[in-house]
Each structure stands twice: as structure tokens, then as C-alpha cells.
N, C-alpha and C positions, 0 to 999 in steps of 0.2 A: 130790640132784637136779642140782647143777652149774649153777644158774641165778644170775646176779648179784642181790645183794639189792636194788639200786636198781630192777631190773625188777619184782620182787615189790612193793616199796613203791609204785612208780608205778601198777601195775595195782590195787592195794588203794586207793590214794587216789582214782583215777579213779572207781572204783565208789562209794565213799563220797560223792564230790561229786555223784553222781546221786541221792543221798538214800536209798541202800540202808542197811539195818541191817548190823551187822558180820557176822552170820550170813549175810545175803544176799550181802554183799561177797565173803566167803570162797568161797562157792559159785560166783559169777561169776568170780572169779579162777581157781579151779581149771579152769573150762571154758575160759578164755582160755590158760591155760598148756597145756592139752591141745592146742589149736589151734597155739599158737606152737611147741611142741616136736615136735608131730606124730608121736607114737610109732606111730601107725597107718600111716604112710608107710615105716616100717622103719628100722633101725640096725644097723650090724655089731657084732660082738664086738670092741670096741676093743682090748683087750689082745692078743687072737689076731692081729688085723689088723696090729698093730705087729710082732708076731713074723714073721708072713708077708712083710711088707715088708722086714724086715732080712734075711731069707733070699734073697728075690728080688733084692735089690741085689747079693749075691754071685754069683748065677746069670746076671745079665745083663738088658739092656733088654726083651727079649721077655717074660721072667718078670715084670718089674716090671709091664708092661702087663697080663699076665694077673691079677695080684694086684689092680691098680687096677680092672680090670673086675669082679672079684668084689666089691670094696668098693662100687663105683658101683651095682651091681646090687642092694644091700641097701636102697636107698631108691628109692621110686616115681619121684620127679622125676628123678633121674639115670639110673634104670634104662631108662626109656623113650627116653632120648637116646643110649644106647649104640650102636644101628645107625648112627647119623649123626654120630659124634663128630668124624671128620676133616673131613667137609663142613661141619658146624657151625661149627667154628673157623676154617676156611679162609674161608668166606663173611663171617664177622664181621671178621676181620682184613684180608680184601681190602677191606673197606669203611673200617675205622678206620686201617689200618696197623698194624704190629706194635708194641706199646707197650713201654716200658721200665719202666713202673710200672702195676700193676693193683690196683685195689680190688675184692674179691670180698665184696659185701655180704650179709649173712645166708647165708653161703657154704654151709652144709650139707656135703655131701661133694664138691661140685664141684671143689675143688682137686685131686682124684684124677684129674681129666681132663688134668692138665698134660702127660703124655706124648703127647697128641695135639694139643697147641696149637702145637707148632713154635717155641717161644720158648727163647732162651738161658738158661743158668743164672745170668746175672747180672741177670736181671729182678728187680724188687722186687715181689714178690707179697704184697700186704697182704690177709689173709682175716679176716673178722669173723663171729662166731657167738656166741650167748649160751649155748651148751651146752658146758661145759668139757671133757668127754671128747673131744669132736669137735676142739676146737682142740688139744688134746694130742696127738692123732693126726696132725693135719695138720701141726703143727710137727716131729713126728718124721720124717714123710714128706719135708717140705722139706729138712731136714738131711741126710737119706739121698741125696736128689736133688742135693745141693750148693747148695741155695737158702738164702738167709737165712731164719730162722725168724720171719717176719713175721706169723704168725697171732695173733690176740689174742681173748680173751673181752671182748665189748663189746656193750652194747644200743645199736645204732646209731640207733635211733629217738630215744633220750634224748640220745646223745652222737654225732652224725654225725661221721665222720672229717674231719679238717682237712687231710689231705695232699693236695696237688695232684697229679692224675694224668691222663694222656691218656684212659684207658678205666676205666670201673666196670661190673662185672657186678651186675645185681640180677635173679637169675633165679628165676622161679616164686615170688616172695614178695610182690609188690605187693598181690595180692588178700587175702592173709593179714594184711598190714599193715592193710588196711581193716577187716577183722574185729576187729583189736585195738583200733583207734581210727579211727572213720570220718573220712576227710578228711586223715589224718596224712601221706600221701605228698606233699602239696603243698609244705609247708615243708621237708620231709625232702630232696626232690629239689632244691629251690632251694638248700639248704645245702651240697650236694656241690660240691666244687671240682674238677670234672672237665670234659673237653671232651665226650667221648662217654659218655652213660649208657645202657647196654644193658638195657632191661627186657623180660624175657621172661615170657610167661604161657602156660598150656596152651590148646590149641584145643578140646579136649574134656574132659568130666568124667572122673573116674577110671574109671568103669565104661564109657566110651566111648559113652554113649547120648545126650549132649547136646552140641550145638555151641555153644562159648562164644565164638566170634569176635566177635560184635556186643558182648557184655557186656565183653569185654577191651578192645576199642577205646574204648568209652564210659569205661571206668575210666582209660585212659591219657590219652586227649585231653581228658577232664574234668579230670584232675590238672594237665596242662600249662596249661590255661586259655588266658589271653592272653599268656603267656610267649613271647618271639619266638625260640622254637626250632624247628629244622627236624627232621622225623621221617622216617626211611626204615624201611619194614617189610621184614623178611626172614621168610618163612613157610617152615616146615618141616612134616613130617608131622604131628606132635602139639604143635608149639610155634610161637608167633609172637613174634619179636624186634622190639622197637621200638628202632631206633638213634636216639637222641636227641642231636642236635648242639647243646650248650648255647652254643657260641660263635657261633651264628648270630644275627645282629642285634645283637652286641655290638662 
């Protein structure tokens, strides 16, 4: 499965603490793992993707972009961002400035958006995910692009990164963290040693039938609570980015 043992133990312990039997806990953990890994959102063939990337590097930047597009299209959350990739990162970095260090939290396939970010190859791009095959492919990609292979398998909820950084991405994951453990985002966001925490959430349901804007705003502003952080919203077609300045008021 490629999931850290500490994640499995944590999920199981949390269910037992609710008074469930072992059989009930196992069932609940399986359901949560399904939500955490989210196979219904899609995944590439990792070995084939690595081969495609190696060949693309030999052919040049445009082919690299084409292969990255193909990889990004395999997951629902990154697929719907494809038409606006250049605008998306232009607006984000116009607000934050171009960072020399990035934390990509619960990154999924987002690091394959790097060719559209307009960042130099000496940027320190720290990507975190609990799915080992994803991280292996991300580090393969980073090395092919001349980046340091700074991706790692880590359960960031249990072990938040301690690296100081100007920018952290937390794209389309805050709501799924809440499904894992209600209220967990509060302490997690506080623990991050970053200036800008960029939390994005979908504006509509996967089927496009429900508008989620009010729900997502309640989640984010409820999580921030009375923390003295300034929030700027960047709204896109299907995604709302909350640019949270954690330095505000400090």
C-alpha cells in the first residue's frame, strides 16, 4: 500500500479511543484510508510515468510540459487546474513573491506543475505525501529537472515539517484532513513555520452540482479562529485560494 506505519497506527488508535471494537476500528480505518489515499480521484502508472519523464527530458522543455500535463490529468484535483496553470501560479507569486523555499503539503501530483511556476532550479522544493509511489516519482522528476530531491514520505498531520519557508502550499486537502480528524487543521496550521500558508479548496463538488464557497470559507475562517493572521482570497474558476499571512500581527 505504501502508507507509513505510524499513519495506520494513529488511525487505529483514534478509532479505539472512541470505544469501537477492533473489528469496528478496522472497518473505520479502511474507510478513512480510502479517503486519505483517494484512489477515486485517479493516479498515474508510476513506472511508465518515470520512463516518459526520462525520455521527455532528452527531447526538451515542451515535451516535459506535455508529459507533466499527462501526469497532472490523472488526478481530479490537478486535472481541473490544467487550463489555468500559468495564471494560477502567476497570481500566487505576484502576491507572495517568488520563494526560494516551498513546502508542498500533502502534495499529491502538484509538484509536476513546476514547469509552469517560473521558479529557478535552485529553489528548495520540499514535497510531502504519505503515498510512497508518488514520492518516488516526484523525486525522480526533481532530479531530472536539476532540483534537489527534497520530496519525502511523511504524515504531516502527525509530524508537521519544521523547515522555515516563505511559502507553503496546502492545496485541496484541508477538507479531507477534517474528515480524518475533526478540528485537526487548527494545531497543524499553527505548527507550520511559514510566512504564507496557501490553502486552496474546490468551489464546487466533483460533479459540479453544488456550490461549496460558503462551506469552504467556514472551514478556513473557523480554523484560523482568533489567530492574528491576515487572509487574502484569490478566486479561480473551480478553486478558491486563501493566502494566509501568518506574519501579520507578530
